[in-house]
Structure formats: structure tokens, C-alpha cells
PDB file of N, CA, C and O in Angstrom:
ATOM      1  N   MET A   1      19.856  37.258  69.077  1.00  0.00           N
ATOM      2  CA  MET A   1      19.757  36.144  69.964  1.00  0.00           C
ATOM      3  C   MET A   1      20.271  36.533  71.346  1.00  0.00           C
ATOM      4  O   MET A   1      19.723  36.110  72.363  1.00  0.00           O
ATOM      5  N   ARG A   2      21.317  37.333  71.373  1.00  0.00           N
ATOM      6  CA  ARG A   2      21.869  37.792  72.658  1.00  0.00           C
ATOM      7  C   ARG A   2      20.812  38.565  73.438  1.00  0.00           C
ATOM      8  O   ARG A   2      20.722  38.415  74.657  1.00  0.00           O
ATOM      9  N   LEU A   3      20.008  39.391  72.763  1.00  0.00           N
ATOM     10  CA  LEU A   3      18.967  40.155  73.452  1.00  0.00           C
ATOM     11  C   LEU A   3      17.941  39.230  74.101  1.00  0.00           C
ATOM     12  O   LEU A   3      17.515  39.472  75.230  1.00  0.00           O
ATOM     13  N   ILE A   4      17.550  38.193  73.408  1.00  0.00           N
ATOM     14  CA  ILE A   4      16.589  37.238  73.954  1.00  0.00           C
ATOM     15  C   ILE A   4      17.227  36.478  75.112  1.00  0.00           C
ATOM     16  O   ILE A   4      16.582  36.246  76.135  1.00  0.00           O
ATOM     17  N   CYS A   5      18.481  36.093  74.956  1.00  0.00           N
ATOM     18  CA  CYS A   5      19.192  35.414  76.042  1.00  0.00           C
ATOM     19  C   CYS A   5      19.230  36.278  77.292  1.00  0.00           C
ATOM     20  O   CYS A   5      18.931  35.805  78.388  1.00  0.00           O
ATOM     21  N   ASP A   6      19.590  37.522  77.133  1.00  0.00           N
ATOM     22  CA  ASP A   6      19.783  38.395  78.284  1.00  0.00           C
ATOM     23  C   ASP A   6      18.482  38.831  78.949  1.00  0.00           C
ATOM     24  O   ASP A   6      18.469  39.137  80.142  1.00  0.00           O
ATOM     25  N   HIS A   7      17.392  38.862  78.193  1.00  0.00           N
ATOM     26  CA  HIS A   7      16.133  39.358  78.738  1.00  0.00           C
ATOM     27  C   HIS A   7      15.126  38.252  79.013  1.00  0.00           C
ATOM     28  O   HIS A   7      14.026  38.536  79.486  1.00  0.00           O
ATOM     29  N   GLY A   8      15.467  37.016  78.734  1.00  0.00           N
ATOM     30  CA  GLY A   8      14.494  35.942  78.937  1.00  0.00           C
ATOM     31  C   GLY A   8      13.391  36.019  77.906  1.00  0.00           C
ATOM     32  O   GLY A   8      13.555  36.647  76.860  1.00  0.00           O
ATOM     33  N   ARG A   9      12.270  35.385  78.193  1.00  0.00           N
ATOM     34  CA  ARG A   9      11.152  35.397  77.244  1.00  0.00           C
ATOM     35  C   ARG A   9      10.794  36.842  76.927  1.00  0.00           C
ATOM     36  O   ARG A   9      10.517  37.633  77.828  1.00  0.00           O
ATOM     37  N   THR A  10      10.800  37.176  75.657  1.00  0.00           N
ATOM     38  CA  THR A  10      10.628  38.549  75.210  1.00  0.00           C
ATOM     39  C   THR A  10       9.567  38.592  74.128  1.00  0.00           C
ATOM     40  O   THR A  10       9.689  37.903  73.115  1.00  0.00           O
ATOM     41  N   ASP A  11       8.522  39.396  74.328  1.00  0.00           N
ATOM     42  CA  ASP A  11       7.524  39.490  73.271  1.00  0.00           C
ATOM     43  C   ASP A  11       8.064  40.348  72.131  1.00  0.00           C
ATOM     44  O   ASP A  11       9.089  41.014  72.279  1.00  0.00           O
ATOM     45  N   THR A  12       7.385  40.328  71.015  1.00  0.00           N
ATOM     46  CA  THR A  12       7.867  40.999  69.812  1.00  0.00           C
ATOM     47  C   THR A  12       8.016  42.499  70.026  1.00  0.00           C
ATOM     48  O   THR A  12       8.981  43.094  69.547  1.00  0.00           O
ATOM     49  N   GLU A  13       7.090  43.115  70.728  1.00  0.00           N
ATOM     50  CA  GLU A  13       7.172  44.555  70.975  1.00  0.00           C
ATOM     51  C   GLU A  13       8.413  44.896  71.816  1.00  0.00           C
ATOM     52  O   GLU A  13       9.142  45.836  71.498  1.00  0.00           O
ATOM     53  N   ASP A  14       8.646  44.132  72.885  1.00  0.00           N
ATOM     54  CA  ASP A  14       9.837  44.365  73.716  1.00  0.00           C
ATOM     55  C   ASP A  14      11.117  44.092  72.942  1.00  0.00           C
ATOM     56  O   ASP A  14      12.098  44.821  73.087  1.00  0.00           O
ATOM     57  N   LEU A  15      11.114  43.049  72.121  1.00  0.00           N
ATOM     58  CA  LEU A  15      12.296  42.746  71.319  1.00  0.00           C
ATOM     59  C   LEU A  15      12.602  43.902  70.379  1.00  0.00           C
ATOM     60  O   LEU A  15      13.766  44.252  70.189  1.00  0.00           O
ATOM     61  N   GLY A  16      11.575  44.496  69.790  1.00  0.00           N
ATOM     62  CA  GLY A  16      11.772  45.668  68.937  1.00  0.00           C
ATOM     63  C   GLY A  16      12.421  46.812  69.699  1.00  0.00           C
ATOM     64  O   GLY A  16      13.341  47.457  69.195  1.00  0.00           O
ATOM     65  N   ARG A  17      11.943  47.064  70.916  1.00  0.00           N
ATOM     66  CA  ARG A  17      12.539  48.132  71.733  1.00  0.00           C
ATOM     67  C   ARG A  17      13.990  47.817  72.085  1.00  0.00           C
ATOM     68  O   ARG A  17      14.847  48.700  72.045  1.00  0.00           O
ATOM     69  N   HIS A  18      14.263  46.564  72.429  1.00  0.00           N
ATOM     70  CA  HIS A  18      15.640  46.176  72.755  1.00  0.00           C
ATOM     71  C   HIS A  18      16.562  46.346  71.541  1.00  0.00           C
ATOM     72  O   HIS A  18      17.705  46.781  71.684  1.00  0.00           O
ATOM     73  N   LEU A  19      16.066  46.003  70.354  1.00  0.00           N
ATOM     74  CA  LEU A  19      16.870  46.177  69.133  1.00  0.00           C
ATOM     75  C   LEU A  19      17.166  47.642  68.877  1.00  0.00           C
ATOM     76  O   LEU A  19      18.292  47.997  68.527  1.00  0.00           O
ATOM     77  N   VAL A  20      16.168  48.495  69.049  1.00  0.00           N
ATOM     78  CA  VAL A  20      16.365  49.938  68.853  1.00  0.00           C
ATOM     79  C   VAL A  20      17.388  50.459  69.863  1.00  0.00           C
ATOM     80  O   VAL A  20      18.293  51.211  69.502  1.00  0.00           O
ATOM     81  N   ASP A  21      17.243  50.060  71.127  1.00  0.00           N
ATOM     82  CA  ASP A  21      18.177  50.512  72.163  1.00  0.00           C
ATOM     83  C   ASP A  21      19.599  50.016  71.883  1.00  0.00           C
ATOM     84  O   ASP A  21      20.562  50.755  72.088  1.00  0.00           O
ATOM     85  N   ALA A  22      19.735  48.784  71.421  1.00  0.00           N
ATOM     86  CA  ALA A  22      21.059  48.210  71.150  1.00  0.00           C
ATOM     87  C   ALA A  22      21.730  48.897  69.971  1.00  0.00           C
ATOM     88  O   ALA A  22      22.957  48.973  69.909  1.00  0.00           O
ATOM     89  N   ARG A  23      20.929  49.396  69.038  1.00  0.00           N
ATOM     90  CA  ARG A  23      21.476  50.046  67.846  1.00  0.00           C
ATOM     91  C   ARG A  23      22.095  51.401  68.173  1.00  0.00           C
ATOM     92  O   ARG A  23      23.045  51.819  67.511  1.00  0.00           O
ATOM     93  N   GLY A  24      21.582  52.076  69.164  1.00  0.00           N
ATOM     94  CA  GLY A  24      22.101  53.401  69.491  1.00  0.00           C
ATOM     95  C   GLY A  24      21.332  54.483  68.771  1.00  0.00           C
ATOM     96  O   GLY A  24      20.336  54.209  68.100  1.00  0.00           O
ATOM     97  N   SER A  25      21.782  55.685  68.906  1.00  0.00           N
ATOM     98  CA  SER A  25      21.055  56.818  68.336  1.00  0.00           C
ATOM     99  C   SER A  25      21.232  56.899  66.824  1.00  0.00           C
ATOM    100  O   SER A  25      22.198  56.396  66.250  1.00  0.00           O
ATOM    101  N   SER A  26      20.269  57.546  66.218  1.00  0.00           N
ATOM    102  CA  SER A  26      20.287  57.740  64.769  1.00  0.00           C
ATOM    103  C   SER A  26      19.676  59.090  64.447  1.00  0.00           C
ATOM    104  O   SER A  26      18.803  59.576  65.166  1.00  0.00           O
ATOM    105  N   THR A  27      20.137  59.687  63.367  1.00  0.00           N
ATOM    106  CA  THR A  27      19.578  60.973  62.962  1.00  0.00           C
ATOM    107  C   THR A  27      18.305  60.798  62.140  1.00  0.00           C
ATOM    108  O   THR A  27      17.566  61.761  61.936  1.00  0.00           O
ATOM    109  N   GLY A  28      18.048  59.609  61.678  1.00  0.00           N
ATOM    110  CA  GLY A  28      16.841  59.355  60.880  1.00  0.00           C
ATOM    111  C   GLY A  28      15.646  59.075  61.777  1.00  0.00           C
ATOM    112  O   GLY A  28      15.649  58.085  62.509  1.00  0.00           O
ATOM    113  N   PRO A  29      14.610  59.939  61.737  1.00  0.00           N
ATOM    114  CA  PRO A  29      13.475  59.746  62.643  1.00  0.00           C
ATOM    115  C   PRO A  29      12.663  58.485  62.363  1.00  0.00           C
ATOM    116  O   PRO A  29      11.936  58.026  63.245  1.00  0.00           O
ATOM    117  N   GLY A  30      12.761  57.920  61.187  1.00  0.00           N
ATOM    118  CA  GLY A  30      11.989  56.723  60.861  1.00  0.00           C
ATOM    119  C   GLY A  30      12.693  55.420  61.181  1.00  0.00           C
ATOM    120  O   GLY A  30      12.096  54.352  61.052  1.00  0.00           O
ATOM    121  N   ILE A  31      13.951  55.483  61.595  1.00  0.00           N
ATOM    122  CA  ILE A  31      14.731  54.269  61.821  1.00  0.00           C
ATOM    123  C   ILE A  31      14.169  53.432  62.968  1.00  0.00           C
ATOM    124  O   ILE A  31      13.934  52.237  62.787  1.00  0.00           O
ATOM    125  N   ALA A  32      13.949  54.017  64.127  1.00  0.00           N
ATOM    126  CA  ALA A  32      13.471  53.258  65.291  1.00  0.00           C
ATOM    127  C   ALA A  32      12.119  52.586  65.017  1.00  0.00           C
ATOM    128  O   ALA A  32      11.968  51.400  65.311  1.00  0.00           O
ATOM    129  N   PRO A  33      11.126  53.309  64.460  1.00  0.00           N
ATOM    130  CA  PRO A  33       9.858  52.637  64.175  1.00  0.00           C
ATOM    131  C   PRO A  33      10.011  51.515  63.139  1.00  0.00           C
ATOM    132  O   PRO A  33       9.332  50.492  63.233  1.00  0.00           O
ATOM    133  N   ALA A  34      10.883  51.696  62.170  1.00  0.00           N
ATOM    134  CA  ALA A  34      11.090  50.660  61.157  1.00  0.00           C
ATOM    135  C   ALA A  34      11.707  49.403  61.772  1.00  0.00           C
ATOM    136  O   ALA A  34      11.297  48.287  61.453  1.00  0.00           O
ATOM    137  N   ILE A  35      12.682  49.585  62.644  1.00  0.00           N
ATOM    138  CA  ILE A  35      13.306  48.430  63.308  1.00  0.00           C
ATOM    139  C   ILE A  35      12.266  47.701  64.146  1.00  0.00           C
ATOM    140  O   ILE A  35      12.184  46.473  64.098  1.00  0.00           O
ATOM    141  N   ALA A  36      11.481  48.429  64.901  1.00  0.00           N
ATOM    142  CA  ALA A  36      10.459  47.817  65.753  1.00  0.00           C
ATOM    143  C   ALA A  36       9.420  47.066  64.918  1.00  0.00           C
ATOM    144  O   ALA A  36       8.947  46.009  65.336  1.00  0.00           O
ATOM    145  N   ARG A  37       9.059  47.592  63.753  1.00  0.00           N
ATOM    146  CA  ARG A  37       8.080  46.927  62.886  1.00  0.00           C
ATOM    147  C   ARG A  37       8.633  45.654  62.270  1.00  0.00           C
ATOM    148  O   ARG A  37       7.896  44.688  62.071  1.00  0.00           O
ATOM    149  N   MET A  38       9.914  45.645  61.970  1.00  0.00           N
ATOM    150  CA  MET A  38      10.515  44.529  61.229  1.00  0.00           C
ATOM    151  C   MET A  38      11.216  43.521  62.130  1.00  0.00           C
ATOM    152  O   MET A  38      12.052  42.756  61.651  1.00  0.00           O
ATOM    153  N   VAL A  39      10.900  43.499  63.413  1.00  0.00           N
ATOM    154  CA  VAL A  39      11.620  42.657  64.357  1.00  0.00           C
ATOM    155  C   VAL A  39      11.583  41.176  63.967  1.00  0.00           C
ATOM    156  O   VAL A  39      12.550  40.460  64.223  1.00  0.00           O
ATOM    157  N   GLY A  40      10.525  40.711  63.372  1.00  0.00           N
ATOM    158  CA  GLY A  40      10.435  39.305  62.990  1.00  0.00           C
ATOM    159  C   GLY A  40      11.363  38.931  61.852  1.00  0.00           C
ATOM    160  O   GLY A  40      11.728  37.763  61.713  1.00  0.00           O
ATOM    161  N   THR A  41      11.752  39.904  61.031  1.00  0.00           N
ATOM    162  CA  THR A  41      12.603  39.617  59.877  1.00  0.00           C
ATOM    163  C   THR A  41      13.959  39.045  60.278  1.00  0.00           C
ATOM    164  O   THR A  41      14.343  38.007  59.741  1.00  0.00           O
ATOM    165  N   PRO A  42      14.712  39.671  61.199  1.00  0.00           N
ATOM    166  CA  PRO A  42      15.995  39.062  61.558  1.00  0.00           C
ATOM    167  C   PRO A  42      15.857  37.828  62.442  1.00  0.00           C
ATOM    168  O   PRO A  42      16.826  37.091  62.623  1.00  0.00           O
ATOM    169  N   ALA A  43      14.673  37.591  62.993  1.00  0.00           N
ATOM    170  CA  ALA A  43      14.495  36.437  63.887  1.00  0.00           C
ATOM    171  C   ALA A  43      14.333  35.129  63.128  1.00  0.00           C
ATOM    172  O   ALA A  43      14.486  34.064  63.726  1.00  0.00           O
ATOM    173  N   TRP A  44      14.031  35.166  61.846  1.00  0.00           N
ATOM    174  CA  TRP A  44      13.742  33.921  61.141  1.00  0.00           C
ATOM    175  C   TRP A  44      14.944  32.988  61.087  1.00  0.00           C
ATOM    176  O   TRP A  44      14.781  31.771  61.172  1.00  0.00           O
ATOM    177  N   ARG A  45      16.145  33.536  60.948  1.00  0.00           N
ATOM    178  CA  ARG A  45      17.318  32.667  60.804  1.00  0.00           C
ATOM    179  C   ARG A  45      17.623  31.890  62.084  1.00  0.00           C
ATOM    180  O   ARG A  45      17.731  30.666  62.022  1.00  0.00           O
ATOM    181  N   PRO A  46      17.768  32.548  63.255  1.00  0.00           N
ATOM    182  CA  PRO A  46      18.008  31.740  64.455  1.00  0.00           C
ATOM    183  C   PRO A  46      16.822  30.841  64.795  1.00  0.00           C
ATOM    184  O   PRO A  46      17.000  29.787  65.407  1.00  0.00           O
ATOM    185  N   GLU A  47      15.608  31.251  64.402  1.00  0.00           N
ATOM    186  CA  GLU A  47      14.457  30.375  64.644  1.00  0.00           C
ATOM    187  C   GLU A  47      14.543  29.141  63.754  1.00  0.00           C
ATOM    188  O   GLU A  47      14.260  28.032  64.207  1.00  0.00           O
ATOM    189  N   SER A  48      14.927  29.320  62.498  1.00  0.00           N
ATOM    190  CA  SER A  48      15.014  28.176  61.582  1.00  0.00           C
ATOM    191  C   SER A  48      16.146  27.223  61.960  1.00  0.00           C
ATOM    192  O   SER A  48      16.123  26.048  61.593  1.00  0.00           O
ATOM    193  N   GLN A  49      17.131  27.732  62.691  1.00  0.00           N
ATOM    194  CA  GLN A  49      18.238  26.889  63.150  1.00  0.00           C
ATOM    195  C   GLN A  49      17.992  26.344  64.553  1.00  0.00           C
ATOM    196  O   GLN A  49      18.878  25.733  65.151  1.00  0.00           O
ATOM    197  N   ASP A  50      16.786  26.566  65.078  1.00  0.00           N
ATOM    198  CA  ASP A  50      16.364  26.079  66.395  1.00  0.00           C
ATOM    199  C   ASP A  50      17.192  26.656  67.533  1.00  0.00           C
ATOM    200  O   ASP A  50      17.459  25.965  68.517  1.00  0.00           O
ATOM    201  N   PHE A  51      17.605  27.927  67.409  1.00  0.00           N
ATOM    202  CA  PHE A  51      18.296  28.619  68.498  1.00  0.00           C
ATOM    203  C   PHE A  51      17.315  29.449  69.323  1.00  0.00           C
ATOM    204  O   PHE A  51      17.542  29.681  70.510  1.00  0.00           O
ATOM    205  N   ILE A  52      16.221  29.898  68.696  1.00  0.00           N
ATOM    206  CA  ILE A  52      15.150  30.591  69.400  1.00  0.00           C
ATOM    207  C   ILE A  52      13.832  29.999  68.927  1.00  0.00           C
ATOM    208  O   ILE A  52      13.763  29.365  67.874  1.00  0.00           O
ATOM    209  N   ALA A  53      12.786  30.213  69.720  1.00  0.00           N
ATOM    210  CA  ALA A  53      11.459  29.738  69.344  1.00  0.00           C
ATOM    211  C   ALA A  53      10.432  30.753  69.811  1.00  0.00           C
ATOM    212  O   ALA A  53      10.583  31.377  70.862  1.00  0.00           O
ATOM    213  N   GLU A  54       9.391  30.906  69.018  1.00  0.00           N
ATOM    214  CA  GLU A  54       8.294  31.765  69.433  1.00  0.00           C
ATOM    215  C   GLU A  54       7.405  30.919  70.326  1.00  0.00           C
ATOM    216  O   GLU A  54       6.899  29.878  69.907  1.00  0.00           O
ATOM    217  N   ALA A  55       7.220  31.367  71.546  1.00  0.00           N
ATOM    218  CA  ALA A  55       6.487  30.569  72.525  1.00  0.00           C
ATOM    219  C   ALA A  55       5.402  31.402  73.173  1.00  0.00           C
ATOM    220  O   ALA A  55       5.684  32.229  74.041  1.00  0.00           O
ATOM    221  N   GLY A  56       4.181  31.192  72.764  1.00  0.00           N
ATOM    222  CA  GLY A  56       3.060  31.899  73.373  1.00  0.00           C
ATOM    223  C   GLY A  56       3.211  33.400  73.297  1.00  0.00           C
ATOM    224  O   GLY A  56       3.005  34.006  72.245  1.00  0.00           O
ATOM    225  N   ALA A  57       3.577  34.002  74.428  1.00  0.00           N
ATOM    226  CA  ALA A  57       3.634  35.459  74.514  1.00  0.00           C
ATOM    227  C   ALA A  57       4.983  36.039  74.135  1.00  0.00           C
ATOM    228  O   ALA A  57       5.207  37.229  74.353  1.00  0.00           O
ATOM    229  N   GLY A  58       5.877  35.263  73.587  1.00  0.00           N
ATOM    230  CA  GLY A  58       7.154  35.861  73.224  1.00  0.00           C
ATOM    231  C   GLY A  58       8.179  34.881  72.697  1.00  0.00           C
ATOM    232  O   GLY A  58       7.921  33.688  72.535  1.00  0.00           O
ATOM    233  N   TRP A  59       9.346  35.428  72.437  1.00  0.00           N
ATOM    234  CA  TRP A  59      10.476  34.637  71.956  1.00  0.00           C
ATOM    235  C   TRP A  59      11.269  34.133  73.154  1.00  0.00           C
ATOM    236  O   TRP A  59      11.348  34.804  74.183  1.00  0.00           O
ATOM    237  N   ARG A  60      11.853  32.955  73.016  1.00  0.00           N
ATOM    238  CA  ARG A  60      12.718  32.400  74.052  1.00  0.00           C
ATOM    239  C   ARG A  60      13.861  31.672  73.368  1.00  0.00           C
ATOM    240  O   ARG A  60      13.752  31.284  72.205  1.00  0.00           O
ATOM    241  N   THR A  61      14.940  31.489  74.080  1.00  0.00           N
ATOM    242  CA  THR A  61      16.038  30.702  73.531  1.00  0.00           C
ATOM    243  C   THR A  61      15.740  29.235  73.759  1.00  0.00           C
ATOM    244  O   THR A  61      15.068  28.868  74.723  1.00  0.00           O
ATOM    245  N   THR A  62      16.244  28.401  72.868  1.00  0.00           N
ATOM    246  CA  THR A  62      16.136  26.953  73.026  1.00  0.00           C
ATOM    247  C   THR A  62      17.400  26.453  73.727  1.00  0.00           C
ATOM    248  O   THR A  62      18.328  27.225  73.966  1.00  0.00           O
ATOM    249  N   ALA A  63      17.432  25.182  74.050  1.00  0.00           N
ATOM    250  CA  ALA A  63      18.628  24.604  74.673  1.00  0.00           C
ATOM    251  C   ALA A  63      19.838  24.784  73.757  1.00  0.00           C
ATOM    252  O   ALA A  63      20.927  25.113  74.229  1.00  0.00           O
ATOM    253  N   ASP A  64      19.655  24.571  72.445  1.00  0.00           N
ATOM    254  CA  ASP A  64      20.767  24.766  71.501  1.00  0.00           C
ATOM    255  C   ASP A  64      21.222  26.220  71.483  1.00  0.00           C
ATOM    256  O   ASP A  64      22.420  26.494  71.415  1.00  0.00           O
ATOM    257  N   GLY A  65      20.276  27.154  71.544  1.00  0.00           N
ATOM    258  CA  GLY A  65      20.622  28.572  71.563  1.00  0.00           C
ATOM    259  C   GLY A  65      21.392  28.954  72.814  1.00  0.00           C
ATOM    260  O   GLY A  65      22.333  29.746  72.749  1.00  0.00           O
ATOM    261  N   ARG A  66      20.998  28.393  73.959  1.00  0.00           N
ATOM    262  CA  ARG A  66      21.704  28.694  75.206  1.00  0.00           C
ATOM    263  C   ARG A  66      23.104  28.086  75.210  1.00  0.00           C
ATOM    264  O   ARG A  66      24.014  28.640  75.828  1.00  0.00           O
ATOM    265  N   ARG A  67      23.288  26.963  74.535  1.00  0.00           N
ATOM    266  CA  ARG A  67      24.638  26.391  74.414  1.00  0.00           C
ATOM    267  C   ARG A  67      25.515  27.256  73.515  1.00  0.00           C
ATOM    268  O   ARG A  67      26.704  27.426  73.782  1.00  0.00           O
ATOM    269  N   LEU A  68      24.934  27.800  72.458  1.00  0.00           N
ATOM    270  CA  LEU A  68      25.684  28.621  71.512  1.00  0.00           C
ATOM    271  C   LEU A  68      26.025  29.992  72.110  1.00  0.00           C
ATOM    272  O   LEU A  68      27.144  30.482  71.954  1.00  0.00           O
ATOM    273  N   THR A  69      25.067  30.595  72.784  1.00  0.00           N
ATOM    274  CA  THR A  69      25.238  31.931  73.356  1.00  0.00           C
ATOM    275  C   THR A  69      24.930  31.830  74.843  1.00  0.00           C
ATOM    276  O   THR A  69      23.759  31.789  75.220  1.00  0.00           O
ATOM    277  N   PRO A  70      25.941  31.789  75.691  1.00  0.00           N
ATOM    278  CA  PRO A  70      25.663  31.701  77.131  1.00  0.00           C
ATOM    279  C   PRO A  70      24.697  32.814  77.562  1.00  0.00           C
ATOM    280  O   PRO A  70      24.900  33.982  77.231  1.00  0.00           O
ATOM    281  N   CYS A  71      23.671  32.449  78.285  1.00  0.00           N
ATOM    282  CA  CYS A  71      22.612  33.380  78.654  1.00  0.00           C
ATOM    283  C   CYS A  71      22.671  33.723  80.128  1.00  0.00           C
ATOM    284  O   CYS A  71      23.033  32.895  80.964  1.00  0.00           O
ATOM    285  N   SER A  72      22.305  34.967  80.433  1.00  0.00           N
ATOM    286  CA  SER A  72      22.192  35.355  81.830  1.00  0.00           C
ATOM    287  C   SER A  72      20.804  35.074  82.370  1.00  0.00           C
ATOM    288  O   SER A  72      20.603  35.088  83.584  1.00  0.00           O
ATOM    289  N   SER A  73      19.831  34.818  81.486  1.00  0.00           N
ATOM    290  CA  SER A  73      18.477  34.506  81.953  1.00  0.00           C
ATOM    291  C   SER A  73      18.330  32.996  82.117  1.00  0.00           C
ATOM    292  O   SER A  73      19.087  32.217  81.536  1.00  0.00           O
ATOM    293  N   GLU A  74      17.373  32.610  82.894  1.00  0.00           N
ATOM    294  CA  GLU A  74      17.107  31.197  83.114  1.00  0.00           C
ATOM    295  C   GLU A  74      16.267  30.646  81.950  1.00  0.00           C
ATOM    296  O   GLU A  74      15.449  31.375  81.389  1.00  0.00           O
ATOM    297  N   PRO A  75      16.458  29.375  81.581  1.00  0.00           N
ATOM    298  CA  PRO A  75      15.625  28.776  80.542  1.00  0.00           C
ATOM    299  C   PRO A  75      14.170  28.690  80.991  1.00  0.00           C
ATOM    300  O   PRO A  75      13.887  28.533  82.179  1.00  0.00           O
ATOM    301  N   GLU A  76      13.256  28.794  80.041  1.00  0.00           N
ATOM    302  CA  GLU A  76      11.828  28.710  80.366  1.00  0.00           C
ATOM    303  C   GLU A  76      11.227  27.515  79.681  1.00  0.00           C
ATOM    304  O   GLU A  76      10.032  27.259  79.821  1.00  0.00           O
TER     305      GLU A  76
END
């Protein structure tokens, strides 16, 4: 959720890249592609709690999500 807050509306591909970058380096060559492929899996919980929403071309934080996690991006 912090990644979406900090980057504003984020499409699934960009969110995957942000998750890989946030994780840091790994010795396993398959880790980064696996994280990028499975980006929707960890998103279901904050989405089901109405903290993020899939909106057209990407994910965005909701008003409840911005209250829970102060965001540096502007609401959309």
C-alpha cells in the first residue's frame, strides 16, 4: 500500500517493478519475475478492506487508505 501511496496511480506492471525494487537484491534469478507476475496476490487484502482500488489503468489508494497510510502522492 505504501508503494501505491508514494507513486500515485500505479499500473500492475509498475507495481511489480516497485515491489521487486523494494525487496532488494536476491541470488535467485527467478525471484524478480515471480514477484512481478504475482503482484495481484498481495493486493487482494488491502483492496478487500477498501484501502486501495483498481481504477482503469492502475491501482490507487482510497480515502480510507490515505488516512491509514499518509501518502506523498495526491489523491486521484
